[in-house]
N, C-alpha and C positions, 0 to 999 in steps of 0.2 A: 624647503626640502620636501615636505609633504606634497606640495603642488607638483613638483617634478616627478615624484613617484606616481602620483595619480595620472599625470599625462602619459607616463610610460605604460601604465596599466591599460589606458584607453587607446593607445597607439594602434593595436591590431584592428580595432573597429574603424579607425579614421583612415586607414590605408586600404584601398579596395583589394578584395581577394577574388579568387575565381570559384568560390563555392566549395562544396564538400567533395566534388569530384576529384580534387587533387589531394584530399586527405587520405593517407594510407591507414586503414583501420588496424593493420597489423603492427603499426608503430604509433602508439598513443602519443598525442601531443602533450607538451608541457602546459600546465594549468596554474600559472602563478596567482591568478585572481581567486580561484577556488582554494588554492593553498592558503591564501590570505584569509579567506572566510573561515576555514577550519582552524587556523592559528588563532583567529579572534575568538572563536567559540571555546577553544582550550583556555585562552587567557581569561575568559569570563566564567570558567568552571562549569560551562554547560556540558562539555564532553571531556573525556580524557584521551580521545583519539577517534579516528574514523577514516572512512574511505568513500570517495565519490567516483563513480564511473559514468561517463557520458558516451553515448554511442548511437548508431543507427542500424538499419537492417543489414548492413554489410559487416559491421564489427564495432569494436571499441575505438572511439575517437580520442578519448582523454581519460587519464586516471590520476587522481590526487589522493594521497594517503598520508596520515599523520599519526604518531603515537605508537605504542606497543600493545600487544595482545592483552596483557594484564600488567599489574603493578609489581610483579616479582622481579628480582634482579636477573638480568640476562634474558628477559622475555623477548620473543620475536617481534620484529616490527610488523605493523598492520599492512597488508597488501590487498589487492583485489581477490586473492585466493583465501584470505582469512575468513573463518566461519563464524557467523553471528547467529544469535537467537533473533529471528526476524518477526516474532510476535504475531500481530494481526495480518502481516503479509501472508500468513498461512491461509487466510480466507481466499485470497486471489491467486496464490501460486500453487495451492494444493486443492482445497475444497471446491472452488469454483471450476477449475478445469476438469476435475473428476466428475462433477455433476453434469457439466455440459457435454462431456464425452458420453455419459450414459444417456443424456438427452439426444445426442446425435445418433446413437444406436437404437433409439426408439424404446429404451427400457424405462425411461422416465419422461413425464410431460410436465411442463410448468403449471398446467392447470390441474394436476393430480391433487386430490385432497391429501393433506398430511396424514390423515387417518388410514390411507391406503398402505402406508409403510409403518405407521405407528398406531396399532390398535388402541393404545392408551388414550389416543385423542378421539376415539369414536364417541359420537353423541352430538346433540344439537348445539352444544356450547362451542364446538370447534368445527362445525359443519362447513363453514366457508373458508377455512384456513387452507391455503395451497402452498405448493413448493415455491411458486413465484413470490409469495409473501415472505417466505423465509429468506430467499435470495436478495430481496430488496429491503429487508428490515422493516416491513410493513405488516408484520404478523400480529402486532398488538401484545406480543409476549414480552415480559420483563425479565431481566437477568436474574439468575438464581445462583446461590452458592452451592456448589457440589459437595455432597457429604463425603466423609473420608471412607466409608464403607459402601459397597454396592454403588459406586460413583455414578456410572452411566444410568443405571436403573433409577437412581434417585433423581438425577437431573431430568430425565424424561417424565418421571412421575410428577415432579414439582411443576414442570412446565404445563403438563396436561391438566393439572389441578387448578391452574390460574383462571380467574374470571377476567375476561377481556375488559380492560378499562375503556378501550376503543376497539371497534370492530376491525377485523382484518381488512386492509386496503383503505383505511380512512385516516391513518396517521403513521408517521415514521418514528420509530424508537430503535436506535442502534443497540442491539443486544447480542452478546456472544451466544446466547442459547439458540438463536436461529442457526448459526453455523455448527454448533455442537450437534444439533439435530441433523443437519445436512451431512456432516461427516459420518454419523451413524447410519444415515440413509444409504450412503455409498456402500457400506458393509452389508446392509440388509438386501440391497438390490444386486450387488455384484458377487457377494459371498466372500469378498476379500476385505481385510481391514483397510482403512484409508491410507496408511503408510505403504502397505503392500501394493495396493491398486496404483497409487501415484508412482511408486518405484518402477513397476513394470510397464505401465501405460503411458507415463509422461517423462520421468526423469532419465531412465535408461535410454529410450529412443532419442531424447534430447541431448544426451551426453553430459548431463550435469552430475558430476561425481560427488560434489560436496553439498548437495541438497538432500536432506534426510531428516527423519524423525529419530529420536533416541540415539544420538552420537555415542559410539562406544567409549567406555571410561578411559581407555588408553589414549584417546585423543583429547581429553579434557584440557590439557595444558595448551593445546593449539586452538581452542575455541574461546572466543571473547566471553568473559563472565558478565552476566547482567546483575543489577542491583539485588543483593541478598542471596545470590546463588553462585555456585562455582561454574566453571566452563562446562558446557554440555548439558546443563540442567535447565529446563525451561523455566522462565521467570514466573509465568502466569500460574497462580495457585490452582485454579480449576483444571488447567491442562495437566498439572502434576498429579492431581487426584484422579484424573482420567487415564493415568498411566503414561503420560508424556505424548500421547497421540490423540489429537482432538481436532475438530473442524475449524476451531477459531484461533488456535495457537499451538505451538509445539514444534514448528518447522525450523530447521537450521539451514543456513545457506551462505554462500559467498557472493560478493558483488559480481564476480566473473560469471558464476552460474546464473544469477539473476539477469545478467546481460544476455545470455543465451535465450532465456525465457522471453525477455522483452523483444529480442530479434525474431523469435518465432511468432510472437503476436503481430509484429510489424509485417512479417512475411505471410500473413493470412493463415497461420497455423502450420507452416512448414519452415524448416531450417536445414541448410546444407543438403538440399535435395530430398529430405525425409519429411513426410507429412505426419504431424502429431495430432492436430485437430483440423477439422474441415474448415474451409474458408467461410462457409455459410454460418457455422456455429460460432466462429470467432466474431463475425459481424453482429450476430444476434447478442452475443455476450456484451458487446460494447455499444449496443443501441441505447440511446438515452431514454430513460423513463422520467417524465417531467412531474414536478410537484410545485406547489406554491406559485401558480400562474407562470410556470416555466422558469422561475428564478433559481430553482434547484434541480439538478439532474443527477441520476444514478444509473449505472449499468447493472448487469447481473453480477453482484459482488463488488463492482468497481465504483469508486467515486468519480464523477465527471466534473461537476461544478457546484460548489456550495460555499457558504461562508467559512468552511473548515478545510478547504482544498489548498492548504498552504504550499505543498510542493509544486503546485501548478505554476507559481511564479507570475511574472507580468507579461511574458512573451510567448507562452504556449498557446496553441490554438484552441478554439471552442470544442474541437473534436477530440481533445486529449483526455486521458483518464489515468487514474492511479489509485494509490492507497498508502496508508501510513501504518507504522507499528509502534506500540508503546515503548519498546526497548530503545527506540531512536532510529528506526529504519523507515525508508520511504522509497517508492518507485513511482515514476510518472512517465507515461508513454504518449507520444504525439504522432499519430499516423499521417497527418497532413504534412508535417514538416520532417517526417522520417527521423525522429529523434527520441531518445529516452534519457532519463537521469535517474540514477540509483544512488542512495546515500545510506550507509550503515555506520553506526557510531557506538562508541562506548559512552553511553549517556550517563551523566553523573547527577545533574540537577533536574529532578522530575517536577519541581515546583514552578520553575520559570517557564511555563508553557508558551507564553507570548514570545519570548526571545528565541525559544527553540523553533517555533513555527516560523519566525522571521529568518532564522538560519536556513530552513528548508526552502523558503520562498526566495531568498537571495541566491542560494546555490543554483536553483533552477533558472532564475533570471539571467545570471551570468553565463550559465551553460548555453542557454538559448541564444544569448547575444553573441557568444563566441563561435558557436558551431552550427546554428541553423541557417536557413537560406537568407536571412536578413543580413548576414555578413558578406554576401556577395555584392556584385555591382549592378544586379538587374533592377533593383528598386531602391533608389537613393532615399526615398521617404521612409521605407522600412529600416534601412541602415541607420538613418538619423534617429528613428524611434528607439532602436536597439542601443545606440550610443548614449542617448539620454537616460534610458533605464539603467544601463550599466554605470553611468556616472553617478546617478542617484544612489545606487547600492554601495558603490565604493566610497563615496563621500560619507554616507551614513555609517558605513563600517569603520572608516577611519575615526569618526567621532566616537563610536562605541568603544574602540580600543583605548582611546585616551580616557574615556570615562571609567573604563574597567581597571584603571590603575589602583583604585581603592580595593583592598582585599575583600573577597566575596567568600562567604561560608560555603563549603562544599556540602551538598546534600547527598549522602551516600546511600539513601534508601528511597523507595517509592513513597512519595508524599501525597498529600491531598490533591485530587484532580481539580483543575480550574473549573469552578462551578458555572461560569458563564458559557462553557462549552456544552452544557446540557440543554438541548432544545428539541421541541417537538412541534410540528405544525400540522394543522388539519387541511386536507386537500380533497378536491373532488375527483372521483373516479370517472374517467371519460369513456371506458369500455367495459364490457363484461370480462370476467376472469378468462373465459375461453378465448375471447378476442385478443386479450392482452397476451395470452400464452402463444397464440398463433400469429401475432403481428410480425410482419416481415422486417428483417434487419434494416435499420436506417442507414443512409449513405453517410459515411464519415467524411469530414471536411467541412469547414465553416462556410465555404462558398456554395455547397450543395445541400447543407443540412436542412435548409428550409423546405426542400422538396421531399425530405424523408418522411416515411410513415412513423411517427413517434407515438409510442404507447404511453398513455398517461396512467400513472399509479400514484398512490399516496406515499410521499416520503420527504423527509428533510434530511439531507446528507450531513454528516459531520466527520471530521478527521478523528482518527483513533489516536492522534498525538496526545490529546488530553485524556483519552479513554474515559470520557465522562459517562459512558454507558455503564460503568461499574457501579454497583450498589455501595452504600456506605460500609456494609459488612465486608465487601470485597476489598475496598480501599484499606480498611484496617488490617485485613489479612495480608494484603500485599506489603503494607508497611512493616509488618512483622516478619515477612518471609525472607 
């Protein structure tokens, strides 16, 4: 019986299709395979529910949703309009577009010394620290625990007081403090808080009504709660102490709204005939910055390729990019294949990072196999590769479901991060800071990426799924929150 079910799951790949042209984005397709992966994750107590949206520049191609908004009797079912705490997706859906918009307007330069906007950093100790280093997590700054009083001032002061263990541009260390500073820089440059700037400059023009900081209390029952918090309260303790608006976390959104954001990026900064960001600056944002002999790549805020890029799956192209969120969120965008995958979940088990990353990887692999160009008849070799990848995922998934018959203890609070996900590597800087800041955007697409002018900076990317950048103090605080 299991063999028959597996054959039925693979049947769409074995029968030639005519590509995406015949898929009507206004009528999302059925996604039994992704349904199966979400069901498996629920049976393993990784999540209590979630939603996956697959789409392209034209619209949503498929939606899969499981579970309810919360565990209360009569709770609403999760849909693509359900609002989640997206955690570190804040970095790439709020802070990064806000900074590059200021960059596009000439108000900020990547080569600006951080001390230009933060006098607290004045002095020889931080003389080489630039905006580019903050955006690529190569500042050499380590995470700090924000104090309960005078939160922002204390965060800036603690960061400025640090002695660099490694000079700016010589090593990567994923740290929230980089984007806390960038979020505050948006306020100091524009005169508007990060949430106000994003609302007027990005979200309202984009038509994303469910993307916001500080959801009103009357909507709490409609927002998915994260571990240790009620609906509408950001899970990250530092973000809470910063008033719920921060550059690293605090944003709430729905899969539908995030799909509009992904479509805008795929559209070169425009959506539905309205331009949000310039095409030039979108290309610069997603230009790869190489590290570790080219084995690791990061964009401005975005992860491109690293040992921690779980949501990339097995079939996304080398030009794809994305990010993850500790609460169980992820987004991955592939301009070469005109495809994106968004996953938002009610994450339950924060300890089993390996299986959660495998869920992210499997969802993206299945989505790419079902909906990208390899499903067409133009390239039988690619179709065969997709069919094999899909078969491996589904066979492994079936085995995991059988193995999960044994009861698994539910972890209802944020646990210890997977220590193996903490990594830093030393790299060589190929250009001066000013050359890096002025480097022309690379050409996206694996077939032409070799001809791109790629700026080399120091970084080792890692997924925020394990959020290993958190300090031991932060982990203990999160577990108590």
